[in-house]
PASEBA-1860 file (N, C-alpha, C; in nm, 3 decimals):
! residues 163
1> XXXXXXXX> 0.545/5.952/5.012/0.466/5.839/4.968/0.356/5.891/4.876 ~ 0.337/5.825/4.764/0.234/5.867/4.669/0.096/5.834/4.725 ~ -0.002/5.915/4.693/-0.138/5.890/4.739/-0.219/5.823/4.629 ~ -0.326/5.753/4.671/-0.414/5.689/4.574/-0.498/5.799/4.511 ~ -0.487/5.812/4.379/-0.558/5.919/4.311/-0.663/5.864/4.215 ~ -0.735/5.763/4.257/-0.840/5.707/4.175/-0.964/5.793/4.194 ~ -1.015/5.845/4.083/-1.134/5.930/4.090/-1.225/5.895/3.974 ~ -1.353/5.924/3.994/-1.450/5.906/3.886/-1.479/6.041/3.824
9> XXXXXXXX> -1.489/6.041/3.693/-1.528/6.162/3.621/-1.675/6.145/3.585 ~ -1.760/6.242/3.620/-1.900/6.230/3.583/-1.915/6.227/3.431 ~ -2.021/6.163/3.382/-2.038/6.159/3.237/-2.060/6.299/3.181 ~ -2.014/6.324/3.059/-2.039/6.454/2.997/-2.189/6.478/2.986 ~ -2.228/6.606/2.993/-2.370/6.639/2.974/-2.415/6.585/2.840 ~ -2.531/6.528/2.840/-2.583/6.472/2.716/-2.540/6.328/2.695 ~ -2.480/6.265/2.796/-2.441/6.125/2.785/-2.293/6.112/2.758 ~ -2.250/5.989/2.747/-2.109/5.963/2.720/-2.049/5.875/2.828
17> XXXXXXXX> -1.922/5.843/2.812/-1.855/5.752/2.904/-1.803/5.827/3.026 ~ -1.786/5.754/3.134/-1.722/5.812/3.252/-1.573/5.786/3.244 ~ -1.496/5.872/3.311/-1.352/5.851/3.319/-1.323/5.797/3.458 ~ -1.287/5.669/3.466/-1.254/5.606/3.592/-1.116/5.545/3.577 ~ -1.028/5.572/3.669/-0.898/5.509/3.660/-0.800/5.570/3.757 ~ -0.689/5.501/3.771/-0.581/5.548/3.856/-0.502/5.653/3.780 ~ -0.455/5.753/3.848/-0.378/5.859/3.783/-0.247/5.803/3.729 ~ -0.184/5.713/3.799/-0.062/5.649/3.752/0.064/5.727/3.786
25> XXXXXXXX> 0.177/5.676/3.738/0.306/5.740/3.760/0.379/5.753/3.628 ~ 0.466/5.850/3.621/0.543/5.876/3.500/0.653/5.771/3.484 ~ 0.664/5.706/3.367/0.770/5.608/3.346/0.908/5.671/3.331 ~ 0.914/5.803/3.315/1.042/5.873/3.300/1.097/5.915/3.435 ~ 1.016/5.986/3.515/1.066/6.042/3.642/0.996/5.986/3.765 ~ 0.897/5.900/3.748/0.821/5.836/3.857/0.733/5.934/3.936 ~ 0.709/6.052/3.880/0.620/6.149/3.943/0.476/6.099/3.931 ~ 0.392/6.138/4.025/0.250/6.104/4.015/0.169/6.222/3.960
33> XXXXXXXX> 0.237/6.319/3.901/0.172/6.437/3.843/0.139/6.411/3.696 ~ 0.056/6.309/3.672/0.026/6.260/3.538/-0.106/6.318/3.488 ~ -0.102/6.369/3.366/-0.222/6.422/3.300/-0.274/6.315/3.204 ~ -0.403/6.282/3.213/-0.467/6.187/3.122/-0.531/6.266/3.008 ~ -0.502/6.228/2.886/-0.565/6.291/2.771/-0.676/6.200/2.721 ~ -0.797/6.251/2.720/-0.911/6.175/2.668/-0.931/6.218/2.524 ~ -0.915/6.124/2.434/-0.914/6.154/2.291/-1.042/6.104/2.227 ~ -1.103/6.188/2.144/-1.226/6.150/2.076/-1.341/6.239/2.118
41> XXXXXXXX> -1.459/6.207/2.065/-1.577/6.287/2.094/-1.622/6.261/2.236 ~ -1.685/6.352/2.307/-1.727/6.483/2.260/-1.610/6.581/2.258 ~ -1.610/6.668/2.162/-1.501/6.762/2.144/-1.536/6.905/2.182 ~ -1.660/6.933/2.207/-1.699/7.070/2.243/-1.689/7.088/2.395 ~ -1.632/7.199/2.439/-1.615/7.221/2.582/-1.743/7.205/2.663 ~ -1.856/7.249/2.611/-1.980/7.237/2.688/-2.024/7.092/2.708 ~ -1.969/6.999/2.628/-2.002/6.858/2.643/-1.905/6.784/2.735 ~ -1.796/6.847/2.773/-1.693/6.777/2.849/-1.733/6.746/2.991
49> XXXXXXXX> -1.815/6.826/3.052/-1.852/6.805/3.191/-1.738/6.845/3.283 ~ -1.752/6.815/3.407/-1.646/6.848/3.503/-1.575/6.720/3.544 ~ -1.462/6.733/3.604/-1.386/6.616/3.647/-1.255/6.658/3.709 ~ -1.168/6.561/3.735/-1.039/6.593/3.796/-0.959/6.688/3.707 ~ -0.879/6.773/3.769/-0.798/6.868/3.692/-0.692/6.797/3.609 ~ -0.662/6.671/3.641/-0.559/6.597/3.570/-0.613/6.522/3.449 ~ -0.738/6.549/3.411/-0.795/6.490/3.290/-0.819/6.603/3.190 ~ -0.762/6.589/3.070/-0.782/6.687/2.964/-0.852/6.619/2.847
57> XXXXXXXX> -0.963/6.677/2.805/-1.034/6.627/2.688/-0.977/6.700/2.567 ~ -0.921/6.627/2.471/-0.854/6.692/2.358/-0.930/6.675/2.228 ~ -1.048/6.617/2.231/-1.124/6.601/2.108/-1.063/6.499/2.014 ~ -1.076/6.521/1.884/-1.032/6.423/1.784/-0.890/6.445/1.734 ~ -0.823/6.549/1.777/-0.686/6.575/1.732/-0.590/6.493/1.818 ~ -0.567/6.369/1.779/-0.484/6.277/1.856/-0.338/6.322/1.853 ~ -0.277/6.348/1.970/-0.138/6.395/1.972/-0.035/6.282/1.959 ~ -0.081/6.155/1.955/0.013/6.044/1.946/0.045/5.981/2.080
65> XXXXXXXX> -0.015/6.027/2.187/0.005/5.973/2.321/-0.120/6.004/2.402 ~ -0.138/5.934/2.516/-0.255/5.963/2.598/-0.221/5.996/2.744 ~ -0.091/6.009/2.773/-0.047/6.052/2.905/0.066/6.154/2.888 ~ 0.069/6.252/2.980/0.175/6.352/2.981/0.210/6.381/3.127 ~ 0.339/6.390/3.156/0.384/6.422/3.291/0.397/6.573/3.305 ~ 0.325/6.628/3.401/0.332/6.772/3.425/0.464/6.811/3.493 ~ 0.536/6.715/3.549/0.663/6.745/3.615/0.780/6.752/3.518 ~ 0.794/6.647/3.432/0.911/6.643/3.344/0.878/6.663/3.197
73> XXXXXXXX> 0.748/6.661/3.161/0.708/6.679/3.022/0.707/6.551/2.940 ~ 0.742/6.438/3.002/0.742/6.310/2.931/0.603/6.276/2.878 ~ 0.598/6.207/2.765/0.471/6.163/2.708/0.480/6.014/2.678 ~ 0.368/5.945/2.686/0.362/5.802/2.658/0.218/5.761/2.636 ~ 0.201/5.641/2.587/0.068/5.584/2.571/0.050/5.475/2.675 ~ -0.046/5.494/2.762/-0.075/5.397/2.866/-0.156/5.282/2.806 ~ -0.129/5.164/2.854/-0.206/5.047/2.811/-0.278/4.991/2.932 ~ -0.360/4.891/2.910/-0.431/4.830/3.021/-0.339/4.740/3.103
81> XXXXXXXX> -0.223/4.704/3.049/-0.126/4.624/3.123/-0.022/4.716/3.185 ~ 0.002/4.700/3.314/0.104/4.779/3.381/0.241/4.719/3.350 ~ 0.331/4.802/3.301/0.468/4.761/3.273/0.560/4.855/3.349 ~ 0.654/4.795/3.422/0.751/4.873/3.497/0.880/4.885/3.418 ~ 0.937/5.006/3.415/1.062/5.032/3.344/1.178/5.062/3.438 ~ 1.150/5.069/3.569/1.254/5.098/3.667/1.203/5.060/3.806 ~ 1.298/5.051/3.900/1.258/5.026/4.038/1.176/5.142/4.092 ~ 1.200/5.264/4.044/1.120/5.378/4.088/0.974/5.359/4.054
89> XXXXXXXX> 0.946/5.303/3.937/0.807/5.277/3.899/0.744/5.170/3.986 ~ 0.821/5.065/4.017/0.769/4.959/4.105/0.738/5.018/4.242 ~ 0.831/5.098/4.295/0.810/5.158/4.427/0.695/5.257/4.426 ~ 0.681/5.334/4.320/0.568/5.427/4.311/0.436/5.350/4.306 ~ 0.434/5.240/4.232/0.315/5.155/4.223/0.277/5.100/4.361 ~ 0.380/5.064/4.439/0.357/5.008/4.572/0.334/5.116/4.677 ~ 0.351/5.243/4.639/0.338/5.356/4.732/0.439/5.346/4.846 ~ 0.565/5.312/4.811/0.672/5.304/4.910/0.789/5.391/4.865
97> XXXXXXXX> 0.879/5.421/4.960/0.988/5.513/4.932/1.126/5.449/4.930 ~ 1.142/5.329/4.987/1.273/5.266/4.996/1.265/5.119/4.954 ~ 1.378/5.060/4.918/1.379/4.915/4.890/1.333/4.831/5.009 ~ 1.368/4.872/5.132/1.321/4.799/5.250/1.169/4.803/5.260 ~ 1.110/4.919/5.230/0.964/4.930/5.231/0.903/4.843/5.121 ~ 0.971/4.835/5.006/0.924/4.750/4.897/0.926/4.603/4.941 ~ 1.031/4.561/5.011/1.039/4.424/5.062/0.923/4.396/5.158 ~ 0.895/4.492/5.245/0.782/4.476/5.338/0.650/4.465/5.263
105> XXXXXXXX> 0.633/4.547/5.159/0.510/4.544/5.079/0.493/4.409/5.010 ~ 0.601/4.355/4.953/0.596/4.224/4.889/0.567/4.116/4.993 ~ 0.628/4.127/5.111/0.611/4.027/5.217/0.467/4.014/5.262 ~ 0.389/4.121/5.247/0.248/4.116/5.286/0.171/4.010/5.207 ~ 0.219/3.976/5.087/0.150/3.882/4.999/0.193/3.736/5.021 ~ 0.297/3.715/5.100/0.355/3.582/5.110/0.379/3.540/5.254 ~ 0.393/3.408/5.273/0.422/3.350/5.404/0.564/3.384/5.449 ~ 0.659/3.383/5.357/0.799/3.410/5.389/0.831/3.556/5.364
113> XXXXXXXX> 0.922/3.610/5.447/0.962/3.750/5.432/1.050/3.768/5.309 ~ 1.025/3.875/5.236/1.102/3.906/5.115/1.218/3.998/5.150 ~ 1.320/3.997/5.065/1.428/4.095/5.070/1.449/4.148/4.929 ~ 1.508/4.266/4.920/1.523/4.335/4.792/1.664/4.393/4.782 ~ 1.724/4.376/4.663/1.849/4.445/4.628/1.823/4.520/4.498 ~ 1.881/4.639/4.488/1.855/4.725/4.372/1.987/4.775/4.314 ~ 1.995/4.776/4.180/2.101/4.852/4.113/2.037/4.930/3.999 ~ 2.116/4.990/3.913/2.061/5.078/3.810/1.972/5.007/3.708
121> XXXXXXXX> 1.995/4.879/3.685/1.924/4.811/3.577/1.844/4.689/3.621 ~ 1.857/4.647/3.745/1.794/4.524/3.790/1.731/4.542/3.927 ~ 1.638/4.455/3.953/1.575/4.445/4.084/1.584/4.298/4.122 ~ 1.652/4.268/4.231/1.661/4.130/4.279/1.571/4.118/4.401 ~ 1.482/4.021/4.397/1.388/3.997/4.506/1.405/3.853/4.550 ~ 1.408/3.831/4.681/1.428/3.696/4.727/1.351/3.664/4.853 ~ 1.346/3.534/4.880/1.293/3.479/5.004/1.401/3.385/5.056 ~ 1.450/3.410/5.176/1.558/3.332/5.236/1.678/3.328/5.143
129> XXXXXXXX> 1.719/3.207/5.098/1.840/3.195/5.015/1.810/3.184/4.866 ~ 1.688/3.210/4.826/1.648/3.203/4.685/1.613/3.343/4.636 ~ 1.641/3.369/4.509/1.605/3.501/4.456/1.579/3.493/4.307 ~ 1.519/3.598/4.257/1.495/3.615/4.114/1.538/3.757/4.079 ~ 1.604/3.771/3.965/1.646/3.902/3.917/1.546/3.950/3.814 ~ 1.491/4.067/3.837/1.393/4.127/3.748/1.467/4.223/3.655 ~ 1.452/4.204/3.525/1.514/4.291/3.425/1.403/4.374/3.361 ~ 1.425/4.503/3.350/1.325/4.594/3.294/1.334/4.601/3.144
137> XXXXXXXX> 1.223/4.626/3.078/1.089/4.642/3.133/1.029/4.507/3.171 ~ 0.939/4.508/3.269/0.871/4.387/3.313/0.724/4.420/3.337 ~ 0.637/4.332/3.286/0.494/4.349/3.309/0.462/4.310/3.453 ~ 0.366/4.377/3.513/0.331/4.351/3.652/0.294/4.204/3.674 ~ 0.213/4.148/3.585/0.172/4.008/3.606/0.292/3.912/3.594 ~ 0.391/3.944/3.511/0.511/3.860/3.502/0.595/3.871/3.629 ~ 0.602/3.990/3.687/0.673/4.009/3.813/0.612/3.922/3.922 ~ 0.479/3.931/3.937/0.412/3.853/4.042/0.421/3.703/4.014
145> XXXXXXXX> 0.413/3.662/3.889/0.426/3.520/3.856/0.564/3.468/3.894 ~ 0.668/3.547/3.869/0.804/3.508/3.908/0.815/3.493/4.059 ~ 0.756/3.587/4.133/0.761/3.580/4.278/0.679/3.463/4.331 ~ 0.564/3.436/4.270/0.483/3.321/4.310/0.562/3.191/4.292 ~ 0.627/3.176/4.176/0.705/3.056/4.148/0.819/3.040/4.248 ~ 0.890/3.149/4.274/1.002/3.147/4.368/0.955/3.108/4.508 ~ 0.846/3.168/4.552/0.791/3.140/4.684/0.746/2.995/4.693 ~ 0.681/2.944/4.587/0.635/2.805/4.586/0.753/2.708/4.594
153> XXXXXXXX> 0.860/2.737/4.521/0.980/2.651/4.526/1.036/2.645/4.668 ~ 1.048/2.759/4.733/1.100/2.763/4.869/1.007/2.688/4.964 ~ 0.878/2.709/4.952/0.782/2.641/5.039/0.790/2.490/5.023 ~ 0.802/2.442/4.898/0.814/2.298/4.872/0.944/2.244/4.931 ~ 1.053/2.318/4.918/1.181/2.276/4.972/1.175/2.265/5.124 ~ 1.116/2.363/5.189/1.105/2.361/5.335/1.013/2.249/5.382 ~ 0.905/2.223/5.309/0.814/2.114/5.344/0.886/1.979/5.333 ~ 0.968/1.963/5.228/1.043/1.837/5.209/1.146/1.818/5.322
161> XXX> 1.207/1.926/5.369/1.304/1.918/5.478/1.238/1.875/5.609 ~ 1.114/1.913/5.628/1.042/1.879/5.750/0.999/1.733/5.753 ~ 0.992/1.670/5.637/0.945/1.530/5.630/1.053/1.433/5.667
END
């Protein structure tokens, strides 16, 4: 199970911004051994300050990406929106190891218990006899919106049956 690796980086000596954020997971191999590249000034080592070993200050020489996986060597540019490219990324985000654990994690957010089916390209999530198929890539907020809609439909159907 992946651990929460949110840490604060103290500001560089002489002022500057702090580095606060989740370490994240690699979109290629789902490893949590992610290096954050901080691009821009300050560029002198004495101005960098101390911080997590997984943060590298690279100055103004932009390499074209701001994340690198120390496990597989993959590089990418992280955005403020979380986008999942595989079930491994969803599971890493949820800090779970199996589809059953993912179903339990999703169920924590809803009245009805969730179930999960996985194949190489899709993630199917359902409540009772209703489901939605998630096709990658999918933004995190779109995933939750789909699940909210599905859960609401089921809840309305069950309420109508009780009347």
